[in-house]
N, C-alpha and C positions, 0 to 999 in steps of 0.2 A: 717525298713524304716519308718520315721515319716510321719504323714499325710500331712505336709507341703510340702514334696518333691513330693507328688502326685498331687498337684494343677495344673490345666491346664495352658497351656502357654497363656499368655495375648493375646487378640485378635489383638493387635497393631503390634506384631511380625510376625503374619501370614498374615497381610494385603498385598494385591498386591502393593498398592500405599505406597511410602515412607512417613515417618513422616512429618507433616506440609506440605502436598502436596498442600493444599489450597492457601498457600502464593504465589505460582507462578501464580495462577489465579487472585488474587487481585493485585499483583504488575504489572503484564502484563497489566491489564486493565487500571490502573492509569497511567502508562507510556505511553500507547497508546493514552489515552485521552489528555494528556498534549501536546504530540507531535502533534497530529492532530489540536488542536486549534492554536498552534503557527504557523504552516505551511499551514493553510487552503487556503490562497490566491493563493499560488503556485499550489495547487491541482486543483483549478478552471481553471487557465491558462493552466496547463498540459492536463486537459480533453478536453478543447476547441481545443487545437492544435492537439491533437490525432484525433479529429473528423473531417470529411470533411464538416460538416454543417456550421463551422465558418471560413473556409479557405478564403473566400472572404473578410470577415470583417477584418480578422487579417493577411492577406497576405502581406501587406505592412506596413512599419513603418513610421509614420509621425514624422519628426524631425523639428518642428517649434521652432524657437528661442524664448527666453523670451521676446524679443522686438515685437513679433508678425509678424515676417517675414514670407514670404510664406513657406509652408511646403515643406520639402524635402523628396521625396520618394525613400527609398533605393532600389536599384535593387536586384532582387532575386539571381543573380549570385554571390552576395557578401555573401551569406548565409553560413558563416563558423561558427566555434564554438563560437568565440567571438560575432559575429553578433546575434547568437541564444540567448545569454544571454542578449544582449542589447534589442533584440526583446521581451524577456520576461518582462523586466522592463517596456517597453512601452505599452505592453498589460495590465499590472497591472494599469498603469496610465490611459489608455483609459477607462478601466472598471470603475475606480474610478470616472472619469470625466463625462463620457457619460451615464453611468448606475446609479450607486451609490456606496458608500463605503460598503453598506450592500451586494452587489452582489459579493464582494471579499469573502464573506463567505457563498455563496450560496451552498446549500447542506450540510452545516456543521451539521445540525440536523441529517439527516440519516448517515452522516459520523461517528459521535459520537455514534449513535445507532449501527453502524456497527463495528467501531473500537474497542469500549470497549469489546464486546464479542469476536470479532476476535482475539484481542491481548490476552485476557484472555485465550481463548481456545488454541491459538498458544503457549503461554508460559507455560501453564499448561501442555499441551501434550508433548511439547519438554522437559521442565525441569524435569517432572516426567518420561517421556519416556526414556530418555537417562540413567536414574538410573535403570529403570526396565530392559532395554535391556542389560546394562552392567552386572547386577547382574545375569540375567538368562542365558546369552550366552557368557559372556566374563570375567568370574571370578571377577566381580565387578570392572574391570578396563575399564575407558573410553578411547577411541581412535577415530580416524577420522571416521571409519565405524559405530561406535556407534552413533556418532553425526549425521552422514549422514542419518542413518535409522530413527532416532528419528525426524529429521527435515522433512523427507519425509512424515512420518505418521501425523505430526502436520499440515503440509501444506495441505494434503488431507482433514483432519478433519475440518480445518478452512474454506477452500474453499467451501465445501459442506454445512456447517451450515450458512454461512453468505452471500452467493451469492445473495439472493433476496435483501438484504440491499443495496448492491453495485449497483444493477440495478436501484433502486429508486434514489440513489444518483447521478448516471451518467445521468439519464433522467432529474433530477432538474437542473444539471449544464449546460445541453445543451439546456434547454428551452430557447426560444427566441420569442419575440413578432413578429419578422419579419418572423418566420416561420409559426406560427399558427394564428396570429391576436389577440391572447389573451394569457397571461402568466399563467402557472399553478400556483395554489394558495398555494401549499404546498404539504407535503409528502403524505397526505391522498388522495388529488386529483390525484397525480401521481400514486398512488397504484390502485385507481379506474380506471384510464385510462389504465394502463397495463393490469388489469384484463379484461377490456372490449375489448382490442385489441388482447390479446394473451392467456388469461386464466392463470392458474397456471404456465403453461410452460414459460410464459413470464418472470417470476421471475428467471429462470434459464438460461437465455441467457448469453452466455459468460462463462458458467461453464467449457466447454472444454478448453478454453484458460486459465482459472484459474488453471486447473489441469496442464496445460503446464507451468504455472508460478510457480508450486511447485519447480521447479529447481532453481528459484531465491532464495527461502527460504532455500533450501539445501545449496546452495553456500554461502549464507549470514551467516548461523549458523556455518558451518564448518570453514569459514575464521575467524569469530569472535572469535571462541574458540581457534583458533591457534594463532591469533594476541594477544589475551588478555593474553596469557601465557608469552609474552615478558616482560611485566611489572607487572605481578600478584605477589603479595608478597612484592613489593617494598615499599608500604605504601605511605600515604601522597598525595601530589599534583601529583607526577610522576604516581602513580598507577591510580588516577582519570583521568588525562589527557590521559594515555594510553588506559583506557577503552572507553573514548569518541572517541579517534582516531580510535580504533579498530572497534567500532560500525559504525562510519561513513564510513571508508574505506571499510569495508565488504559490506555494503549496496551499496556504489558506484560502486564497482567492480561487484557485482552481478547484479545491474541494467543495467550496460553497456552491459553485456553478454547476458541478457535475455530480454532486453526492447521491441522488437517487439510484444511479447505476449500481452503487455499492449495496444498497439495500436489496435490489432486484437480484444481484449476484449472490448474495448471502441466502435468500430464499430459494434460489434454484439449487444451491449446493447443500441445503440442510437435509437431515435424514428423513426417511419415510416416517409418517405417523400411522401406527397400526397397519403397516403394510400398504398405505395409500399415498400415491404421488400426488401432492396437492398442486405443486408449481411445476409446469411442464415446458414453459417457454417464455421468452423475454416479454412479448406483447401480452400474453395470457397472465403472467405474473403481475405486470404493471396494472392491468385492468382489475384483477382480483384484489390486489391490495388496496386500490383506491375505493373499490365497491364495498369491501368488508370493513376497512379500517379508516378510510379517508385519505386524502392526499398528504396529510401531516405525517402519517407513518412513513412516507418516503424519505423523511428526514430523521428517523429513529436512530439514535446513537450518534448523532451529529456532534454533540458536545464532547463525548469520549473521543470520537474520531479526530476532532480538531486538537484536543489535548494531546493526542498521540502524534498526529502526522506533522504538526508545526515544528515541535522540537526535534522530531525524527529528521525532518528535512534539514534543519539547521545543523544537526550533528553529522548527518550523512554527507552533505555538500561541503561543509567545512573540512572533513577528513579527506574527501575526494580531491578538492582543490589543493589542500596541503600536501598530499602525496604527489600530485602532478608537479606542483611547484618545486618540491624537494628533489624530485627525480630529474628535474630540468636545470638544476643549479650545477 
């Protein structure tokens, strides 16, 4: 036997992570960043509608005519799906006029600080996880159970690592001069305030709801993988449009099924009112919202949420897939 045949196996072949595993991290972060910037105004509206702190301010829709006629206040009984989308548009207008255009991007700083690592971790964990799970437990073949398992692991890892960033972002978006008499000056001021009020534990408010929200990521990834196969390999515009549609549709369906956890998470993360902690736990928050406001409030901000997450998912996944394919050519 020649000496050459006795050489050790290259380290790459024994590594747990697949080759070029880093590309999922980079592609996911870039995709998440672009999607967050494009849809930031809808994120602000969604957060305010999920919270009870802004309900009085945004509970009615002023429909003043361009000629300056008296405003018409739409009755709440007309709050159907179409009304909710109209309401979202009017809230965007009100924030732009009454506060400032800059307020439409309130919390974008911590959002980006949160989105880039969150998407990087999620896509890295899922993209590599499904390959590892398939190779170790399913003879190298991917199927729905492989996708489901990888998505669950990715969701838990992402939620745990980035929860403090989302707490800061939520507090910034809910900040109002009408609440405290002075506005928070930025992310660092918010961080100091959270530390003063709750300590380190304050940065993990809503984590239980985030874990509950892992189901959304699982549904989204499994649906996306299934839908993507319908146009995969077709090439050209058809495959690209199919990928965009798959990403948007998967996110839309997952959001509709699991949306109440978003409202609960926002309530858990919102600031104290007159020094009083109103929402203290997952079950307590759920029961209190239903008791005081009705089950309908568990879908507060849904229209703004869908207007944000569907195009966000389309942008994010298309950039992610594009970078992966470009990197593998």
